[in-house]
N, C-alpha and C positions, 0 to 999 in steps of 0.2 A: 278314658281311653288313652293308652300309651303307645299306640301303634307306631312302630318304626321310629322311635326316639332313641337318641344316643347321648350319653353324658361322658365327656372326656375330661379326665384330670391328668394334666401334664406338669412336669417340673424337673428341674435338675435333681440329680441323685442327692438325697439327704434333706430335701426341702419339706417333706412331710406328706406327699401325695398319697402314699400307701395308707398311712394312718387315717387320712380323710376319707379315702375310698372305703376302708373297713367301717368307718363311722356311718357313712351313707348306707352301706349294705345292712347295717344293724337297725337303721332308722326307717328305711323304706322297703317294705316287703315286695313291692312291684318292680324292684331293680334286680338285675342279675349281672354278675361279673363276667365280662368277656375274656375268656382265656386265650392268650396269645399263643402262636406257634413259634417254635425256634428250631434251628438246626444244630444247636449245641447239645451236649450231653447233660443229663440231670446232675445237679449238685446236691450233696448231702442227702436230705430226706425228701427231696422234690419228687412228686409223683406225676406221671403222665395223665393228662386230662383233668388235673387239679391245679397244679402250678403252671404248667405249660402243656401244649400239645408238642411232644418231642418228636421231631421228624429227622430222618437222615438228610444229608445235604442233597442227595439225588431226589428223595421224595419232595423236599422243599422246592427244588428247581422244577420238578414236574408240575407241582401245583402252581408255580409262577407261570409256566408255559400254558397251563390250562385255564389261566385267568381266575383262579380260585381265591385270590386275596383281595380284600378291600384296599389294604395298604401293606407294604413290606419294605424292608431296607436291609442292606448288608452293613453290619457294624464291624468293629475291629476284628481282625483275624479271620475274615471270611465267614463269620457267623451271621446267619439271617434271623430276623424276627419279623412277624407279621400278624395280621388279623384275617382269619379265614372268613369268607362270606358265609359259609355254613354255620359257623359259631354264632354270628349275629342273627342269621335267619332263624335259628333254633330259639334264640331268646325272644325274637319278635313273634314267633309262632305261639309262644306262651303268653302273649300280650304283656310282656315285660319290657322295661327300658334297659338297653344295653349300657353297662357301666364299664369304663375303661380306666386303667392305671397304666399309662403308656408314655413313652418318651416324647419329647417335645416335637420332633419331626413327625412321628407317627400321629400324634394328636392333631397337628396342623393339617396333615393329609386327610384325616377322617373328616375334619371340618370342611375342607375343600370338596370332598366327595359328597357330603350330605349337608350342605350349608344351612338349609331350613330346618333340618331335623336334629341338629346337634347343638348342645350347650357345651362350649369348650371353656374350661377353667384352668388358668395357669396358676400354680402354687409357687409363690416367690419367697425365697428366704429373706429375712430382714437385711442380710448382708452376706457377702462372700466369706467374710471372716466367721460369721455364725455358721454358715454351711460347712466350712472346714472343721470347725469344732464338733459339729454333729457327726460328721463322717469319722473323725478321730475317736469320738466317744463310743462308736459302735464296737471298736476293738477288734474287728475281724477283717480290716482292710489294710493292705500294705501302704507304706508311704508313697510308693510309685503310683499305686492305684488311686490314692487320695489326690495326688497332684494331677493325674490324668482327668479325674472327675471334676476337679476345680476348673481346669482349662476348658473342659467341655461345657461346664455350667456357665462360664463367662460368655461363651458363644450362644448358649440356649437362652440366656436372659434377653437377647435381642429379639426373640420370638414373642415375648410376653404381649406386646401390643397387638399381635395378630389373633389373640384369643378373645372370646366374648367378655370374660370376667377375669380379674386378677385378685387372688387372695394373698395378702402378705402375711405369711405364717410366723408371726412373732409371739402370739399367744395362742396355744393350741385350742383351748376351750372356745375362745372367740372365733377362731378359724372354723371349728366344727359348726358353730352356730351359723356363721355366714354361709358355709357350704350347704347346710341343711335348708336354709332359707332360699338360696339360689335354686337348688334342686326341686324343692317343693313348688316354687313359682313356675319353673319350667315344665314340671310334670302336669300340673293342673291346667296349664294353658294349652288349648288345642290349636 
């Protein structure tokens, strides 16, 4: 029984959380990805209801006022991101575990909201230098954006100790194994 369980993967940008979440989704058929809502416009090939629930700023604020979010935050430039209660309730209705790939503050807030039902995992880069190299190797991020993400990462690393588990992602295959073991243990415990 996986009733009302949540698994949160949080990390600074470039640490590898999305890769680990995709791995968990491929390994555990009883997990379902929780799609976040945002007030920003779609980028590239992003699709509504697949990559994000794209809402206008007024729709997002209306949902805030109606208490429809588990957690939300306003990030740079007045853009909001959040987790809709309805998204998680739909996952739970299917008796699946809600799986999150979410920023550090959002992950921390979900753990605060559901402390007994949540496994929170912080994915840590081996070093800030390694993180910077990973961001540069993506090839699609400007120098200014890389510097902004590195500054943010330095602040986010202070949150690591507030999570249940920390995976230092220096070896991807080892990190996948650790993540799978943690998730398996959490799911089978009632």
